[in-house]
PLY file of the C-alpha trace (Angstrom):
ply
format ascii 1.0
element vertex 146
property float x
property float y
property float z
element edge 145
property int vertex1
property int vertex2
end_header
0.00 0.00 0.00
1.56 3.25 -1.14
-0.67 5.97 0.27
-2.67 4.92 3.33
-6.19 6.19 3.87
-7.56 7.38 7.19
-9.47 4.24 8.07
-9.95 0.83 6.56
-13.36 -0.53 5.66
-12.15 -2.52 2.63
-9.06 -3.88 0.94
-8.64 -1.05 -1.54
-6.90 -1.17 -4.90
-5.29 2.28 -4.35
-4.67 2.76 -8.10
-8.07 2.52 -9.81
-7.42 4.35 -13.04
-7.85 3.90 -16.80
-4.22 2.76 -17.13
-5.03 -0.22 -14.88
-8.16 -1.34 -16.71
-8.06 -3.90 -19.51
-10.70 -5.52 -21.69
-11.36 -9.18 -20.99
-12.47 -10.11 -24.49
-16.26 -10.29 -24.60
-16.50 -10.70 -20.83
-16.09 -7.07 -19.76
-13.36 -5.13 -18.04
-10.82 -6.17 -15.42
-8.67 -4.10 -13.07
-5.00 -5.08 -13.01
-1.96 -3.95 -11.01
-3.04 -4.96 -7.52
0.46 -4.66 -6.01
-0.56 -1.58 -4.02
-3.74 -3.13 -2.62
-4.23 -2.87 1.11
-6.52 -1.56 3.82
-8.31 1.61 2.86
-11.70 3.21 2.59
-14.21 3.07 -0.22
-14.23 6.84 -0.55
-10.40 7.07 -0.69
-10.41 4.61 -3.60
-13.39 6.35 -5.24
-11.64 9.74 -4.98
-8.61 8.34 -6.81
-10.80 6.64 -9.42
-12.68 9.87 -10.09
-9.42 11.68 -10.79
-8.65 9.27 -13.62
-12.06 8.33 -14.96
-13.89 11.68 -14.97
-11.06 12.90 -15.32
-10.44 15.69 -12.82
-7.39 17.22 -14.45
-6.03 20.69 -15.09
-4.14 19.50 -18.17
-5.77 20.92 -21.34
-5.73 17.53 -23.05
-7.60 15.81 -20.21
-9.76 18.65 -18.91
-13.43 18.14 -19.70
-16.24 20.65 -19.80
-18.62 17.92 -18.62
-16.50 16.90 -15.61
-19.21 17.80 -13.08
-21.81 15.73 -14.93
-19.42 12.78 -15.19
-18.65 13.10 -11.47
-22.37 12.92 -10.68
-22.90 9.91 -12.97
-20.03 8.04 -11.32
-21.36 8.78 -7.81
-24.87 7.74 -8.84
-23.63 4.51 -10.42
-21.52 3.72 -7.36
-24.54 4.30 -5.13
-23.06 6.99 -2.89
-25.55 8.43 -0.41
-25.72 12.14 0.44
-23.43 11.86 3.47
-20.81 10.00 1.43
-21.01 12.64 -1.31
-20.32 15.40 1.22
-17.39 13.39 2.62
-16.05 12.75 -0.87
-15.61 16.35 -2.00
-12.64 17.22 0.27
-11.12 13.81 -0.44
-10.89 14.60 -4.16
-8.10 17.13 -3.70
-6.61 15.44 -0.62
-6.18 12.13 -2.48
-4.71 13.85 -5.55
-2.30 15.88 -3.42
-1.33 12.71 -1.53
-0.18 11.19 -4.82
1.98 14.25 -5.48
3.45 14.05 -1.98
4.14 10.32 -2.33
5.97 10.84 -5.63
8.03 13.67 -4.15
9.06 11.61 -1.10
9.96 8.60 -3.21
11.96 10.77 -5.63
13.93 12.31 -2.76
14.71 8.78 -1.53
15.62 7.64 -5.07
13.00 4.88 -5.10
12.13 3.61 -8.59
9.94 3.80 -10.57
8.64 6.79 -8.58
11.82 8.86 -8.94
11.64 8.46 -12.72
7.97 9.46 -12.76
8.82 12.53 -10.67
11.61 13.46 -13.08
9.19 13.07 -16.01
6.90 15.69 -14.47
4.20 13.50 -12.95
4.55 15.26 -9.60
3.84 18.63 -11.19
0.82 17.17 -12.96
-0.64 15.76 -9.73
-0.09 19.06 -7.91
-1.69 21.02 -10.75
-4.66 18.64 -10.71
-5.06 19.02 -6.93
-5.11 22.80 -7.31
-7.66 22.52 -10.14
-9.89 20.29 -8.00
-9.66 22.77 -5.11
-10.43 25.71 -7.40
-13.68 24.10 -8.55
-14.71 22.52 -5.24
-18.10 24.28 -5.21
-18.83 22.94 -8.69
-18.14 19.39 -7.45
-20.37 19.95 -4.39
-23.18 21.20 -6.63
-22.82 18.25 -8.98
-22.82 15.69 -6.20
-25.50 16.93 -3.83
-28.00 18.97 -5.86
0 1
1 2
2 3
3 4
4 5
5 6
6 7
7 8
8 9
9 10
10 11
11 12
12 13
13 14
14 15
15 16
16 17
17 18
18 19
19 20
20 21
21 22
22 23
23 24
24 25
25 26
26 27
27 28
28 29
29 30
30 31
31 32
32 33
33 34
34 35
35 36
36 37
37 38
38 39
39 40
40 41
41 42
42 43
43 44
44 45
45 46
46 47
47 48
48 49
49 50
50 51
51 52
52 53
53 54
54 55
55 56
56 57
57 58
58 59
59 60
60 61
61 62
62 63
63 64
64 65
65 66
66 67
67 68
68 69
69 70
70 71
71 72
72 73
73 74
74 75
75 76
76 77
77 78
78 79
79 80
80 81
81 82
82 83
83 84
84 85
85 86
86 87
87 88
88 89
89 90
90 91
91 92
92 93
93 94
94 95
95 96
96 97
97 98
98 99
99 100
100 101
101 102
102 103
103 104
104 105
105 106
106 107
107 108
108 109
109 110
110 111
111 112
112 113
113 114
114 115
115 116
116 117
117 118
118 119
119 120
120 121
121 122
122 123
123 124
124 125
125 126
126 127
127 128
128 129
129 130
130 131
131 132
132 133
133 134
134 135
135 136
136 137
137 138
138 139
139 140
140 141
141 142
142 143
143 144
144 145
């Protein structure tokens, strides 16, 4: 487990993202890369998944004008209740910033592949995304609880 959550109600994947999803022929989709799985919370894993699948990104290539709608659809499909939706909003930026902080710490310690990812600019991207998520926090609240 790379970035622990506050709490543990499930064994979480901790890296639910498009780059860890593969097609299983005609049978559907399968998540791979379970090496970081460990105790965590549903909302911590959902917050990370939303970053990648909505996506919640400041990068012009990934930024979507329908991000709030996609956020709402994901939360509806996952079955989040109103209390969980309120809890989720601050986790969106916290989880994204935690990935930045993890990459920075691992780069300082020279741990691969994290140091390489840091050198390639992934840390800057995660920080930029966290700031973007924070900037539009009221939009996410409105999408999730209205």
